[in-house]
C-alpha positions in Angstrom: 24.1 -34.9 -24.9 21.4 -33.6 -22.7 20.8 -35.5 -19.2 17.6 -36.9 -17.8 15.8 -39.1 -15.2 12.9 -41.2 -16.4 10.9 -43.0 -13.9 8.3 -44.8 -14.2 5.8 -46.9 -11.9 4.8 -50.6 -13.6 1.4 -52.7 -12.6 1.2 -53.7 -8.7 0.6 -57.7 -9.5 3.8 -57.8 -12.1 7.0 -59.9 -10.5 10.4 -58.2 -9.8 11.7 -60.4 -13.1 8.5 -59.0 -15.5 9.6 -55.3 -14.1 13.1 -56.1 -14.9 12.6 -56.6 -18.0 10.6 -53.3 -18.9 13.7 -51.8 -17.4 15.9 -53.8 -19.5 13.6 -52.4 -22.7 14.0 -49.3 -21.6 17.7 -49.6 -21.8 17.3 -51.0 -25.1 15.4 -48.5 -26.4 17.6 -46.1 -25.4 21.0 -47.6 -26.0 19.4 -48.6 -29.9 18.7 -45.0 -30.3 22.5 -43.7 -29.9 22.1 -42.9 -26.1 23.3 -44.2 -22.6 21.7 -45.5 -19.5 24.1 -44.4 -17.0 22.3 -45.9 -13.7 19.2 -47.7 -13.1 17.7 -48.0 -9.8 14.5 -50.3 -8.8 13.2 -48.6 -5.9 11.3 -51.6 -5.1 7.4 -52.0 -4.5 5.0 -49.0 -3.1 2.3 -47.6 -2.1 0.6 -45.1 -3.9 -1.2 -42.1 -2.5 -4.3 -42.5 -4.5 -5.5 -45.4 -6.8 -4.1 -45.4 -10.5 -6.1 -47.9 -13.3 -7.7 -50.3 -9.7 -3.6 -50.3 -8.4 -2.8 -49.1 -5.0 1.0 -50.2 -5.2 3.4 -50.0 -7.7 7.0 -50.9 -8.9 9.2 -48.1 -9.1 12.3 -47.6 -11.2 14.3 -44.9 -12.3 17.2 -44.7 -15.2 19.5 -41.8 -16.0 19.7 -41.4 -19.2 22.2 -39.2 -21.3 20.5 -39.3 -24.6 19.6 -36.7 -27.8 15.8 -35.5 -27.1 14.7 -37.5 -30.2 15.7 -40.9 -27.9 13.4 -39.4 -24.8 10.4 -38.8 -27.0 10.8 -43.0 -28.7 11.2 -43.9 -25.3 8.3 -42.1 -23.6 5.8 -43.2 -26.7 7.0 -47.1 -26.5 6.5 -46.4 -22.5 3.1 -45.0 -23.1 2.3 -48.0 -25.4 2.7 -50.9 -22.3 0.5 -51.9 -20.7 2.2 -52.8 -18.2 3.5 -49.0 -16.9 0.9 -46.6 -15.3 2.8 -44.4 -14.7 5.8 -42.1 -15.9 7.8 -39.1 -16.1 10.9 -37.6 -17.8 12.5 -34.5 -16.8 15.8 -32.9 -17.9 18.4 -32.3 -15.4 21.3 -30.3 -15.0 23.8 -33.1 -14.0 23.0 -36.6 -12.6 23.4 -37.8 -9.3 26.4 -39.6 -7.9 25.7 -42.7 -5.8 22.3 -44.1 -4.7 19.1 -41.6 -5.4 17.7 -39.7 -2.4 15.0 -43.4 -2.3 17.5 -45.7 -1.9 19.3 -43.9 0.9 15.9 -43.4 2.8 15.2 -47.3 2.1 18.9 -47.6 4.0 18.0 -45.4 6.7 14.9 -47.1 7.5 16.3 -50.6 7.1 19.5 -49.4 9.7 16.9 -48.1 12.0 14.5 -50.8 12.6 17.9 -53.0 13.1 18.4 -50.6 16.2 14.9 -50.8 17.8 15.9 -54.5 18.7 
């Protein structure tokens, strides 16, 4: 089956529990249509480069998906309808990255750097 990375940005005024619920809903959509989510990462609340629908920040979530193209079309359709999601992007990849993504490794480096300054 084809492999995809699906990243979506949720509104800044949502709680972390609501963002997790959005990610779980996306996972349920994929699994209900015979696909599989191999990894889910929440990158946290980050600043946007420019305002999107009056939001200066957004919660970032990434899903690694192993599913047929029809499942991705249904996931994007459901994401488009959801008012809490301000942007999304799905790309087809040759293989999924093992371990944490680049964004998660970047966060770890920043945390270690701050501790070293003390």
